[in-house]
C-alpha positions as CSV (number, residue, x, y, z in Angstrom):
1,M,-58.9,-7.2,204.6
2,T,-55.9,-9.6,205.1
3,Q,-54.2,-10.8,202.6
4,I,-54.5,-14.5,201.4
5,I,-51.7,-16.7,199.7
6,L,-52.7,-18.4,196.6
7,A,-51.2,-21.7,196.2
8,S,-51.7,-22.2,192.5
9,A,-49.9,-20.6,189.6
10,S,-53.5,-20.5,187.7
11,A,-53.8,-17.2,185.8
12,S,-57.5,-17.7,186.3
13,R,-57.7,-18.3,189.7
14,S,-55.5,-15.6,190.7
15,A,-57.7,-12.9,188.3
16,L,-60.7,-14.4,189.6
17,L,-59.7,-13.3,193.2
18,T,-58.2,-10.0,192.0
19,G,-61.9,-9.5,190.0
20,A,-63.2,-9.6,193.7
21,A,-61.2,-7.5,195.1
22,I,-59.7,-10.4,197.1
23,T,-55.6,-8.8,198.0
24,H,-53.6,-12.1,197.4
25,S,-50.1,-12.9,196.4
26,K,-49.2,-16.4,194.8
27,I,-46.9,-19.3,195.9
28,P,-47.5,-22.0,193.6
29,A,-47.5,-25.8,195.1
30,H,-45.0,-27.7,193.7
31,L,-46.5,-31.3,194.1
32,D,-46.8,-34.3,191.9
33,E,-50.4,-33.6,191.1
34,D,-50.4,-36.9,188.7
35,A,-49.2,-39.2,191.3
36,L,-51.6,-37.6,193.9
37,K,-54.5,-38.1,191.5
38,D,-53.0,-41.9,191.2
39,E,-52.9,-42.2,195.1
40,Y,-56.1,-40.6,195.8
41,L,-58.5,-42.9,193.1
42,L,-56.1,-46.2,194.8
43,R,-57.4,-45.4,198.2
44,G,-61.4,-45.4,196.2
45,H,-61.4,-42.0,196.5
46,S,-64.7,-40.0,193.6
47,P,-63.6,-38.0,190.9
48,K,-65.4,-35.0,192.8
49,S,-63.6,-36.4,196.3
50,V,-60.0,-36.5,194.1
51,A,-60.5,-32.4,193.4
52,V,-60.9,-31.6,197.1
53,R,-57.8,-33.6,197.7
54,L,-55.9,-32.1,195.5
55,A,-56.6,-28.2,196.7
56,E,-55.8,-29.7,200.3
57,A,-52.9,-30.7,199.3
58,K,-51.8,-27.6,197.8
59,A,-52.9,-25.4,200.4
60,L,-51.7,-27.8,203.6
61,H,-47.8,-27.7,201.1
62,V,-47.5,-24.2,201.3
63,S,-49.3,-23.5,204.7
64,A,-46.3,-25.8,206.2
65,T,-43.9,-22.6,205.5
66,N,-45.8,-19.7,205.2
67,P,-47.8,-17.7,207.8
68,G,-51.4,-16.4,206.9
69,L,-54.2,-17.7,205.4
70,V,-53.4,-19.8,201.8
71,L,-56.4,-21.1,199.5
72,G,-55.8,-24.3,197.2
73,G,-57.8,-25.1,194.5
74,D,-57.9,-27.8,191.7
75,Q,-59.7,-28.9,189.1
76,V,-60.1,-32.4,187.5
77,L,-61.8,-33.6,184.3
78,Q,-64.2,-36.7,184.5
79,L,-65.2,-38.3,181.2
80,E,-67.1,-41.0,181.8
81,K,-65.2,-43.0,184.5
82,D,-62.1,-41.6,183.5
83,L,-60.0,-38.8,185.3
84,I,-58.7,-36.7,181.8
85,S,-55.2,-35.0,182.7
86,K,-53.2,-32.3,180.7
87,S,-52.8,-32.8,176.9
88,H,-48.7,-32.7,176.0
89,D,-48.7,-31.3,172.6
90,M,-51.9,-30.5,169.9
91,D,-51.7,-34.7,169.0
92,E,-53.1,-35.4,172.5
93,A,-55.6,-31.9,172.6
94,R,-56.7,-33.5,169.0
95,V,-57.5,-36.8,170.5
96,L,-59.3,-35.8,173.4
97,L,-61.5,-33.4,171.6
98,K,-62.6,-35.9,169.4
99,R,-63.2,-38.1,172.6
100,M,-65.1,-35.3,173.8
101,S,-67.4,-34.6,170.9
102,G,-70.9,-35.4,171.6
103,Q,-70.2,-36.1,174.7
104,T,-71.2,-34.6,178.4
105,H,-67.9,-33.9,180.7
106,Y,-67.8,-33.1,184.7
107,L,-65.3,-30.6,186.3
108,H,-65.3,-30.8,189.5
109,A,-63.4,-27.6,191.3
110,G,-61.8,-28.3,194.6
111,M,-60.9,-25.3,197.2
112,A,-59.5,-25.7,200.4
113,L,-58.0,-23.0,202.8
114,A,-55.4,-23.4,205.6
115,E,-53.6,-21.3,208.0
116,N,-50.2,-22.6,210.4
117,G,-50.5,-25.5,208.6
118,H,-53.8,-26.7,209.3
119,L,-56.5,-27.7,207.2
120,V,-59.6,-25.0,208.3
121,W,-62.3,-25.4,205.3
122,S,-62.4,-27.6,202.0
123,H,-65.6,-27.5,199.2
124,V,-66.1,-29.0,196.1
125,E,-68.6,-27.5,193.2
126,T,-69.1,-29.1,189.7
127,A,-70.2,-28.1,186.8
128,E,-71.9,-30.7,183.8
129,M,-70.6,-29.8,180.5
130,T,-71.7,-30.7,177.1
131,V,-69.4,-30.8,173.9
132,R,-71.8,-30.4,170.6
133,H,-70.8,-32.4,168.0
134,L,-67.1,-31.7,166.3
135,S,-66.0,-32.3,162.9
136,D,-62.5,-32.9,162.2
137,E,-62.4,-29.9,160.2
138,F,-63.8,-27.5,163.2
139,I,-60.9,-29.5,165.9
140,D,-58.1,-28.3,163.2
141,T,-59.4,-24.9,163.3
142,Y,-60.0,-24.7,166.7
143,L,-56.3,-26.1,167.5
144,A,-54.6,-24.0,164.5
145,E,-56.3,-20.6,166.0
146,S,-56.2,-21.3,169.6
147,G,-52.4,-22.0,170.1
148,D,-50.4,-24.0,172.5
149,K,-52.4,-21.7,174.9
150,I,-55.0,-24.3,175.3
151,L,-52.7,-27.1,176.8
152,S,-52.7,-25.3,180.1
153,S,-56.0,-26.2,180.5
154,V,-56.9,-29.9,181.4
155,G,-60.2,-30.0,178.5
156,C,-58.3,-28.1,176.2
157,Y,-60.5,-25.2,176.2
158,Q,-61.2,-22.1,178.1
159,L,-64.4,-20.7,178.0
160,E,-64.1,-17.2,178.8
161,N,-62.6,-17.3,175.0
162,T,-63.0,-19.6,172.2
163,G,-63.4,-22.6,174.2
164,V,-67.4,-21.7,174.4
165,H,-67.7,-22.8,170.6
166,L,-67.2,-25.9,171.5
167,F,-70.3,-26.3,173.7
168,D,-74.3,-27.1,173.4
169,A,-75.0,-26.7,177.3
170,I,-73.2,-25.9,180.5
171,R,-75.0,-26.8,183.5
172,G,-73.0,-25.1,186.9
173,D,-71.5,-22.1,187.8
174,Y,-69.6,-20.1,185.6
175,F,-66.5,-19.6,188.4
176,T,-66.7,-23.2,188.9
177,V,-65.6,-23.6,185.1
178,L,-62.7,-21.4,185.2
179,G,-61.5,-23.2,188.5
180,L,-62.6,-21.4,191.3
181,P,-66.3,-21.6,192.8
182,L,-66.2,-18.1,193.6
183,L,-69.1,-17.9,196.0
184,P,-68.7,-20.0,198.2
185,L,-65.7,-19.1,198.9
186,L,-66.8,-15.7,199.3
187,A,-69.1,-17.1,202.2
188,Q,-66.5,-18.2,203.9
189,L,-64.0,-15.4,203.8
190,R,-66.7,-13.3,205.1
191,N,-67.6,-15.6,208.0
192,M,-64.2,-16.2,208.6
193,K,-63.7,-12.1,209.1
194,V,-61.0,-12.2,206.2
195,I,-63.1,-9.7,204.4
196,T,-66.4,-7.7,205.3
197,A,-68.0,-7.0,201.8
């Protein structure tokens, strides 16, 4: 099996690849994601398209200086017409959770493969996430129990942990929620003969 390079520092994406027995190394793409998001939105890209463009930018950035197959991934959270960024502190997290309470938001997870500085494939999947009505008391307890680790997740939750308690309904693929739609990726890697499983 050919080792791939994950152009991300995401622990969850790396864990998903490891769980699927995909040999990989990590070389995070250091890009100003917020500036890129703003640029793509100004150009009229949809939130779904922004997720793919960010994944492509990461893959191409790392592929430009590293031989081999590079996987870029990114996820954006769309709440109404807004793209939500990661909360910087617990106060911002509290405000976001109150805003998401009783609402449906969309997680767009983009992926891209690049090789020798050229894009070879990209894909996006969307999960529809309905947050139950959250009381102030629940939010305070949730934040206290979850701690600062939730600030690394765009919606202030990790579905594989206590974040699951925020939701009434989830429509979409579990891997998409975690930030890497694994099934279409594995299909593409098989098509490219990168894996034979």
